[in-house]
PDB file of N, CA, C and O in Angstrom:
ATOM      1  N   MET A   1     235.184  52.464 123.219  1.00  0.00           N
ATOM      2  CA  MET A   1     235.744  52.817 124.503  1.00  0.00           C
ATOM      3  C   MET A   1     236.749  53.953 124.331  1.00  0.00           C
ATOM      4  O   MET A   1     237.544  53.948 123.391  1.00  0.00           O
ATOM      5  N   SER A   2     236.712  54.907 125.226  1.00  0.00           N
ATOM      6  CA  SER A   2     237.618  56.047 125.163  1.00  0.00           C
ATOM      7  C   SER A   2     239.006  55.660 125.653  1.00  0.00           C
ATOM      8  O   SER A   2     239.135  54.882 126.598  1.00  0.00           O
ATOM      9  N   PRO A   3     240.043  56.194 125.020  1.00  0.00           N
ATOM     10  CA  PRO A   3     241.402  55.943 125.495  1.00  0.00           C
ATOM     11  C   PRO A   3     241.647  56.725 126.778  1.00  0.00           C
ATOM     12  O   PRO A   3     240.980  57.728 127.033  1.00  0.00           O
ATOM     13  N   ASP A   4     242.604  56.271 127.587  1.00  0.00           N
ATOM     14  CA  ASP A   4     242.909  57.043 128.784  1.00  0.00           C
ATOM     15  C   ASP A   4     243.892  58.165 128.412  1.00  0.00           C
ATOM     16  O   ASP A   4     244.559  58.088 127.380  1.00  0.00           O
ATOM     17  N   PRO A   5     243.979  59.202 129.250  1.00  0.00           N
ATOM     18  CA  PRO A   5     244.813  60.356 128.921  1.00  0.00           C
ATOM     19  C   PRO A   5     246.267  60.015 128.616  1.00  0.00           C
ATOM     20  O   PRO A   5     246.864  60.623 127.727  1.00  0.00           O
ATOM     21  N   SER A   6     246.845  59.064 129.329  1.00  0.00           N
ATOM     22  CA  SER A   6     248.246  58.722 129.065  1.00  0.00           C
ATOM     23  C   SER A   6     248.415  58.090 127.688  1.00  0.00           C
ATOM     24  O   SER A   6     249.445  58.276 127.040  1.00  0.00           O
ATOM     25  N   GLU A   7     247.418  57.350 127.245  1.00  0.00           N
ATOM     26  CA  GLU A   7     247.458  56.746 125.915  1.00  0.00           C
ATOM     27  C   GLU A   7     247.334  57.824 124.831  1.00  0.00           C
ATOM     28  O   GLU A   7     247.988  57.746 123.792  1.00  0.00           O
ATOM     29  N   ILE A   8     246.504  58.809 125.079  1.00  0.00           N
ATOM     30  CA  ILE A   8     246.337  59.916 124.135  1.00  0.00           C
ATOM     31  C   ILE A   8     247.651  60.676 123.992  1.00  0.00           C
ATOM     32  O   ILE A   8     248.088  60.979 122.882  1.00  0.00           O
ATOM     33  N   ARG A   9     248.270  60.976 125.118  1.00  0.00           N
ATOM     34  CA  ARG A   9     249.541  61.715 125.092  1.00  0.00           C
ATOM     35  C   ARG A   9     250.625  60.905 124.396  1.00  0.00           C
ATOM     36  O   ARG A   9     251.367  61.439 123.573  1.00  0.00           O
ATOM     37  N   ALA A  10     250.720  59.627 124.721  1.00  0.00           N
ATOM     38  CA  ALA A  10     251.742  58.770 124.111  1.00  0.00           C
ATOM     39  C   ALA A  10     251.572  58.693 122.596  1.00  0.00           C
ATOM     40  O   ALA A  10     252.559  58.722 121.860  1.00  0.00           O
ATOM     41  N   ALA A  11     250.342  58.596 122.132  1.00  0.00           N
ATOM     42  CA  ALA A  11     250.091  58.521 120.691  1.00  0.00           C
ATOM     43  C   ALA A  11     250.464  59.833 120.008  1.00  0.00           C
ATOM     44  O   ALA A  11     251.021  59.830 118.910  1.00  0.00           O
ATOM     45  N   ARG A  12     250.161  60.939 120.652  1.00  0.00           N
ATOM     46  CA  ARG A  12     250.519  62.244 120.075  1.00  0.00           C
ATOM     47  C   ARG A  12     252.030  62.392 119.977  1.00  0.00           C
ATOM     48  O   ARG A  12     252.554  62.821 118.949  1.00  0.00           O
ATOM     49  N   LEU A  13     252.723  62.037 121.044  1.00  0.00           N
ATOM     50  CA  LEU A  13     254.177  62.140 121.036  1.00  0.00           C
ATOM     51  C   LEU A  13     254.800  61.204 120.010  1.00  0.00           C
ATOM     52  O   LEU A  13     255.767  61.566 119.340  1.00  0.00           O
ATOM     53  N   ALA A  14     254.250  60.007 119.887  1.00  0.00           N
ATOM     54  CA  ALA A  14     254.750  59.051 118.894  1.00  0.00           C
ATOM     55  C   ALA A  14     254.579  59.591 117.480  1.00  0.00           C
ATOM     56  O   ALA A  14     255.372  59.283 116.590  1.00  0.00           O
ATOM     57  N   ALA A  15     253.545  60.394 117.279  1.00  0.00           N
ATOM     58  CA  ALA A  15     253.297  60.987 115.965  1.00  0.00           C
ATOM     59  C   ALA A  15     254.145  62.236 115.734  1.00  0.00           C
ATOM     60  O   ALA A  15     254.195  62.760 114.621  1.00  0.00           O
ATOM     61  N   GLY A  16     254.807  62.709 116.783  1.00  0.00           N
ATOM     62  CA  GLY A  16     255.647  63.896 116.658  1.00  0.00           C
ATOM     63  C   GLY A  16     254.865  65.187 116.498  1.00  0.00           C
ATOM     64  O   GLY A  16     255.318  66.113 115.826  1.00  0.00           O
ATOM     65  N   LEU A  17     253.693  65.249 117.114  1.00  0.00           N
ATOM     66  CA  LEU A  17     252.814  66.408 116.966  1.00  0.00           C
ATOM     67  C   LEU A  17     252.706  67.205 118.257  1.00  0.00           C
ATOM     68  O   LEU A  17     252.835  66.661 119.353  1.00  0.00           O
ATOM     69  N   THR A  18     252.467  68.507 118.108  1.00  0.00           N
ATOM     70  CA  THR A  18     252.111  69.323 119.258  1.00  0.00           C
ATOM     71  C   THR A  18     250.643  69.069 119.575  1.00  0.00           C
ATOM     72  O   THR A  18     249.932  68.447 118.786  1.00  0.00           O
ATOM     73  N   GLN A  19     250.196  69.546 120.715  1.00  0.00           N
ATOM     74  CA  GLN A  19     248.780  69.403 121.047  1.00  0.00           C
ATOM     75  C   GLN A  19     247.913  70.139 120.030  1.00  0.00           C
ATOM     76  O   GLN A  19     246.862  69.637 119.633  1.00  0.00           O
ATOM     77  N   ARG A  20     248.340  71.308 119.614  1.00  0.00           N
ATOM     78  CA  ARG A  20     247.576  72.081 118.620  1.00  0.00           C
ATOM     79  C   ARG A  20     247.487  71.314 117.302  1.00  0.00           C
ATOM     80  O   ARG A  20     246.408  71.205 116.720  1.00  0.00           O
ATOM     81  N   GLN A  21     248.611  70.784 116.831  1.00  0.00           N
ATOM     82  CA  GLN A  21     248.624  70.029 115.576  1.00  0.00           C
ATOM     83  C   GLN A  21     247.731  68.797 115.663  1.00  0.00           C
ATOM     84  O   GLN A  21     247.008  68.478 114.720  1.00  0.00           O
ATOM     85  N   ALA A  22     247.786  68.113 116.794  1.00  0.00           N
ATOM     86  CA  ALA A  22     246.969  66.911 116.965  1.00  0.00           C
ATOM     87  C   ALA A  22     245.486  67.253 116.922  1.00  0.00           C
ATOM     88  O   ALA A  22     244.704  66.567 116.264  1.00  0.00           O
ATOM     89  N   GLY A  23     245.103  68.307 117.619  1.00  0.00           N
ATOM     90  CA  GLY A  23     243.706  68.722 117.609  1.00  0.00           C
ATOM     91  C   GLY A  23     243.228  69.096 116.222  1.00  0.00           C
ATOM     92  O   GLY A  23     242.153  68.680 115.789  1.00  0.00           O
ATOM     93  N   GLU A  24     244.034  69.885 115.529  1.00  0.00           N
ATOM     94  CA  GLU A  24     243.655  70.325 114.183  1.00  0.00           C
ATOM     95  C   GLU A  24     243.589  69.159 113.203  1.00  0.00           C
ATOM     96  O   GLU A  24     242.771  69.170 112.282  1.00  0.00           O
ATOM     97  N   LEU A  25     244.433  68.163 113.390  1.00  0.00           N
ATOM     98  CA  LEU A  25     244.450  67.004 112.500  1.00  0.00           C
ATOM     99  C   LEU A  25     243.094  66.308 112.449  1.00  0.00           C
ATOM    100  O   LEU A  25     242.705  65.767 111.414  1.00  0.00           O
ATOM    101  N   ILE A  26     242.381  66.324 113.566  1.00  0.00           N
ATOM    102  CA  ILE A  26     241.089  65.636 113.611  1.00  0.00           C
ATOM    103  C   ILE A  26     239.915  66.609 113.730  1.00  0.00           C
ATOM    104  O   ILE A  26     238.828  66.239 114.172  1.00  0.00           O
ATOM    105  N   GLY A  27     240.152  67.852 113.330  1.00  0.00           N
ATOM    106  CA  GLY A  27     239.071  68.829 113.287  1.00  0.00           C
ATOM    107  C   GLY A  27     238.715  69.427 114.629  1.00  0.00           C
ATOM    108  O   GLY A  27     237.591  69.889 114.825  1.00  0.00           O
ATOM    109  N   GLY A  28     239.656  69.426 115.551  1.00  0.00           N
ATOM    110  CA  GLY A  28     239.412  69.977 116.877  1.00  0.00           C
ATOM    111  C   GLY A  28     240.269  71.203 117.136  1.00  0.00           C
ATOM    112  O   GLY A  28     240.801  71.817 116.212  1.00  0.00           O
ATOM    113  N   THR A  29     240.392  71.544 118.398  1.00  0.00           N
ATOM    114  CA  THR A  29     241.169  72.711 118.805  1.00  0.00           C
ATOM    115  C   THR A  29     242.214  72.302 119.835  1.00  0.00           C
ATOM    116  O   THR A  29     242.188  71.194 120.370  1.00  0.00           O
ATOM    117  N   LEU A  30     243.123  73.217 120.093  1.00  0.00           N
ATOM    118  CA  LEU A  30     244.125  72.993 121.131  1.00  0.00           C
ATOM    119  C   LEU A  30     243.444  72.711 122.469  1.00  0.00           C
ATOM    120  O   LEU A  30     243.805  71.759 123.161  1.00  0.00           O
ATOM    121  N   ARG A  31     242.473  73.525 122.831  1.00  0.00           N
ATOM    122  CA  ARG A  31     241.800  73.379 124.129  1.00  0.00           C
ATOM    123  C   ARG A  31     241.117  72.025 124.271  1.00  0.00           C
ATOM    124  O   ARG A  31     241.197  71.384 125.318  1.00  0.00           O
ATOM    125  N   THR A  32     240.450  71.600 123.213  1.00  0.00           N
ATOM    126  CA  THR A  32     239.777  70.301 123.259  1.00  0.00           C
ATOM    127  C   THR A  32     240.795  69.187 123.436  1.00  0.00           C
ATOM    128  O   THR A  32     240.589  68.276 124.238  1.00  0.00           O
ATOM    129  N   TRP A  33     241.894  69.256 122.691  1.00  0.00           N
ATOM    130  CA  TRP A  33     242.925  68.224 122.818  1.00  0.00           C
ATOM    131  C   TRP A  33     243.479  68.210 124.245  1.00  0.00           C
ATOM    132  O   TRP A  33     243.659  67.141 124.829  1.00  0.00           O
ATOM    133  N   GLN A  34     243.746  69.380 124.800  1.00  0.00           N
ATOM    134  CA  GLN A  34     244.250  69.455 126.171  1.00  0.00           C
ATOM    135  C   GLN A  34     243.263  68.834 127.151  1.00  0.00           C
ATOM    136  O   GLN A  34     243.666  68.124 128.072  1.00  0.00           O
ATOM    137  N   ASP A  35     241.985  69.095 126.960  1.00  0.00           N
ATOM    138  CA  ASP A  35     240.972  68.509 127.843  1.00  0.00           C
ATOM    139  C   ASP A  35     241.030  66.987 127.805  1.00  0.00           C
ATOM    140  O   ASP A  35     240.902  66.336 128.842  1.00  0.00           O
ATOM    141  N   TRP A  36     241.222  66.418 126.625  1.00  0.00           N
ATOM    142  CA  TRP A  36     241.318  64.958 126.499  1.00  0.00           C
ATOM    143  C   TRP A  36     242.607  64.446 127.126  1.00  0.00           C
ATOM    144  O   TRP A  36     242.601  63.454 127.855  1.00  0.00           O
ATOM    145  N   GLU A  37     243.709  65.124 126.840  1.00  0.00           N
ATOM    146  CA  GLU A  37     245.012  64.649 127.301  1.00  0.00           C
ATOM    147  C   GLU A  37     245.182  64.808 128.815  1.00  0.00           C
ATOM    148  O   GLU A  37     245.901  64.029 129.441  1.00  0.00           O
ATOM    149  N   TYR A  38     244.535  65.794 129.395  1.00  0.00           N
ATOM    150  CA  TYR A  38     244.631  66.020 130.837  1.00  0.00           C
ATOM    151  C   TYR A  38     243.500  65.357 131.615  1.00  0.00           C
ATOM    152  O   TYR A  38     243.417  65.495 132.836  1.00  0.00           O
ATOM    153  N   GLY A  39     242.630  64.638 130.908  1.00  0.00           N
ATOM    154  CA  GLY A  39     241.575  63.889 131.569  1.00  0.00           C
ATOM    155  C   GLY A  39     240.382  64.705 132.019  1.00  0.00           C
ATOM    156  O   GLY A  39     239.574  64.226 132.815  1.00  0.00           O
ATOM    157  N   ARG A  40     240.255  65.918 131.531  1.00  0.00           N
ATOM    158  CA  ARG A  40     239.098  66.743 131.909  1.00  0.00           C
ATOM    159  C   ARG A  40     237.835  66.310 131.172  1.00  0.00           C
ATOM    160  O   ARG A  40     236.723  66.513 131.658  1.00  0.00           O
ATOM    161  N   ARG A  41     238.015  65.712 129.997  1.00  0.00           N
ATOM    162  CA  ARG A  41     236.890  65.192 129.205  1.00  0.00           C
ATOM    163  C   ARG A  41     237.339  63.894 128.559  1.00  0.00           C
ATOM    164  O   ARG A  41     238.527  63.691 128.310  1.00  0.00           O
ATOM    165  N   ASN A  42     236.383  63.018 128.289  1.00  0.00           N
ATOM    166  CA  ASN A  42     236.690  61.776 127.583  1.00  0.00           C
ATOM    167  C   ASN A  42     236.746  62.035 126.086  1.00  0.00           C
ATOM    168  O   ASN A  42     235.897  62.731 125.529  1.00  0.00           O
ATOM    169  N   MET A  43     237.757  61.465 125.446  1.00  0.00           N
ATOM    170  CA  MET A  43     237.880  61.589 123.996  1.00  0.00           C
ATOM    171  C   MET A  43     236.901  60.622 123.346  1.00  0.00           C
ATOM    172  O   MET A  43     236.914  59.433 123.663  1.00  0.00           O
ATOM    173  N   PRO A  44     236.051  61.109 122.440  1.00  0.00           N
ATOM    174  CA  PRO A  44     235.130  60.200 121.745  1.00  0.00           C
ATOM    175  C   PRO A  44     235.910  59.130 120.976  1.00  0.00           C
ATOM    176  O   PRO A  44     236.945  59.416 120.374  1.00  0.00           O
ATOM    177  N   SER A  45     235.412  57.924 121.003  1.00  0.00           N
ATOM    178  CA  SER A  45     236.129  56.824 120.351  1.00  0.00           C
ATOM    179  C   SER A  45     236.300  57.064 118.856  1.00  0.00           C
ATOM    180  O   SER A  45     237.306  56.646 118.282  1.00  0.00           O
ATOM    181  N   ALA A  46     235.348  57.724 118.217  1.00  0.00           N
ATOM    182  CA  ALA A  46     235.478  58.007 116.782  1.00  0.00           C
ATOM    183  C   ALA A  46     236.645  58.959 116.514  1.00  0.00           C
ATOM    184  O   ALA A  46     237.356  58.798 115.522  1.00  0.00           O
ATOM    185  N   LYS A  47     236.846  59.942 117.383  1.00  0.00           N
ATOM    186  CA  LYS A  47     237.976  60.870 117.223  1.00  0.00           C
ATOM    187  C   LYS A  47     239.294  60.135 117.445  1.00  0.00           C
ATOM    188  O   LYS A  47     240.274  60.378 116.741  1.00  0.00           O
ATOM    189  N   TRP A  48     239.313  59.239 118.425  1.00  0.00           N
ATOM    190  CA  TRP A  48     240.512  58.453 118.692  1.00  0.00           C
ATOM    191  C   TRP A  48     240.862  57.585 117.483  1.00  0.00           C
ATOM    192  O   TRP A  48     242.015  57.545 117.053  1.00  0.00           O
ATOM    193  N   GLU A  49     239.878  56.906 116.949  1.00  0.00           N
ATOM    194  CA  GLU A  49     240.109  56.060 115.774  1.00  0.00           C
ATOM    195  C   GLU A  49     240.616  56.890 114.604  1.00  0.00           C
ATOM    196  O   GLU A  49     241.533  56.468 113.899  1.00  0.00           O
ATOM    197  N   LEU A  50     240.034  58.058 114.389  1.00  0.00           N
ATOM    198  CA  LEU A  50     240.472  58.936 113.313  1.00  0.00           C
ATOM    199  C   LEU A  50     241.928  59.346 113.521  1.00  0.00           C
ATOM    200  O   LEU A  50     242.717  59.343 112.576  1.00  0.00           O
ATOM    201  N   PHE A  51     242.279  59.694 114.746  1.00  0.00           N
ATOM    202  CA  PHE A  51     243.648  60.118 115.036  1.00  0.00           C
ATOM    203  C   PHE A  51     244.649  59.002 114.754  1.00  0.00           C
ATOM    204  O   PHE A  51     245.657  59.233 114.085  1.00  0.00           O
ATOM    205  N   VAL A  52     244.387  57.803 115.251  1.00  0.00           N
ATOM    206  CA  VAL A  52     245.370  56.731 115.046  1.00  0.00           C
ATOM    207  C   VAL A  52     245.467  56.326 113.576  1.00  0.00           C
ATOM    208  O   VAL A  52     246.536  55.918 113.122  1.00  0.00           O
ATOM    209  N   ILE A  53     244.389  56.430 112.840  1.00  0.00           N
ATOM    210  CA  ILE A  53     244.438  56.131 111.403  1.00  0.00           C
ATOM    211  C   ILE A  53     245.247  57.201 110.671  1.00  0.00           C
ATOM    212  O   ILE A  53     246.126  56.878 109.872  1.00  0.00           O
ATOM    213  N   LYS A  54     244.953  58.467 110.941  1.00  0.00           N
ATOM    214  CA  LYS A  54     245.641  59.555 110.244  1.00  0.00           C
ATOM    215  C   LYS A  54     247.125  59.618 110.574  1.00  0.00           C
ATOM    216  O   LYS A  54     247.917  60.099 109.764  1.00  0.00           O
ATOM    217  N   THR A  55     247.511  59.139 111.747  1.00  0.00           N
ATOM    218  CA  THR A  55     248.924  59.177 112.124  1.00  0.00           C
ATOM    219  C   THR A  55     249.635  57.860 111.845  1.00  0.00           C
ATOM    220  O   THR A  55     250.809  57.704 112.181  1.00  0.00           O
ATOM    221  N   GLY A  56     248.934  56.914 111.232  1.00  0.00           N
ATOM    222  CA  GLY A  56     249.552  55.645 110.866  1.00  0.00           C
ATOM    223  C   GLY A  56     249.819  54.722 112.034  1.00  0.00           C
ATOM    224  O   GLY A  56     250.668  53.835 111.947  1.00  0.00           O
ATOM    225  N   GLN A  57     249.100  54.924 113.130  1.00  0.00           N
ATOM    226  CA  GLN A  57     249.307  54.109 114.321  1.00  0.00           C
ATOM    227  C   GLN A  57     248.238  53.036 114.490  1.00  0.00           C
ATOM    228  O   GLN A  57     248.239  52.317 115.489  1.00  0.00           O
ATOM    229  N   SER A  58     247.343  52.921 113.544  1.00  0.00           N
ATOM    230  CA  SER A  58     246.203  52.016 113.707  1.00  0.00           C
ATOM    231  C   SER A  58     246.625  50.561 113.857  1.00  0.00           C
ATOM    232  O   SER A  58     246.025  49.835 114.649  1.00  0.00           O
ATOM    233  N   GLU A  59     247.628  50.118 113.130  1.00  0.00           N
ATOM    234  CA  GLU A  59     248.050  48.716 113.232  1.00  0.00           C
ATOM    235  C   GLU A  59     248.712  48.441 114.574  1.00  0.00           C
ATOM    236  O   GLU A  59     248.495  47.387 115.171  1.00  0.00           O
ATOM    237  N   ALA A  60     249.514  49.377 115.048  1.00  0.00           N
ATOM    238  CA  ALA A  60     250.210  49.189 116.316  1.00  0.00           C
ATOM    239  C   ALA A  60     249.241  49.167 117.490  1.00  0.00           C
ATOM    240  O   ALA A  60     249.521  48.531 118.506  1.00  0.00           O
ATOM    241  N   ARG A  61     248.110  49.849 117.369  1.00  0.00           N
ATOM    242  CA  ARG A  61     247.165  49.958 118.475  1.00  0.00           C
ATOM    243  C   ARG A  61     246.003  48.995 118.371  1.00  0.00           C
ATOM    244  O   ARG A  61     245.131  48.981 119.240  1.00  0.00           O
ATOM    245  N   SER A  62     245.976  48.195 117.332  1.00  0.00           N
ATOM    246  CA  SER A  62     244.834  47.298 117.149  1.00  0.00           C
ATOM    247  C   SER A  62     244.932  46.044 117.996  1.00  0.00           C
ATOM    248  O   SER A  62     243.967  45.289 118.109  1.00  0.00           O
ATOM    249  N   GLY A  63     246.078  45.821 118.585  1.00  0.00           N
ATOM    250  CA  GLY A  63     246.129  44.573 119.185  1.00  0.00           C
ATOM    251  C   GLY A  63     246.633  44.230 120.442  1.00  0.00           C
ATOM    252  O   GLY A  63     246.599  43.060 120.822  1.00  0.00           O
TER     253      GLY A  63
END
């Protein structure tokens, strides 16, 4: 299931990353990250899982 835009933004801010940094962290671009965060496109669940794992948020979001 895809995260909602507010959850994407909150996770990025919790990680202390800019939108560009967040996109690059998971092999994306600034524009793609903005599309996910602003709700223009759904973030693939695999990208979301990768992001929370790489930022150390996986345990906090698992439950």
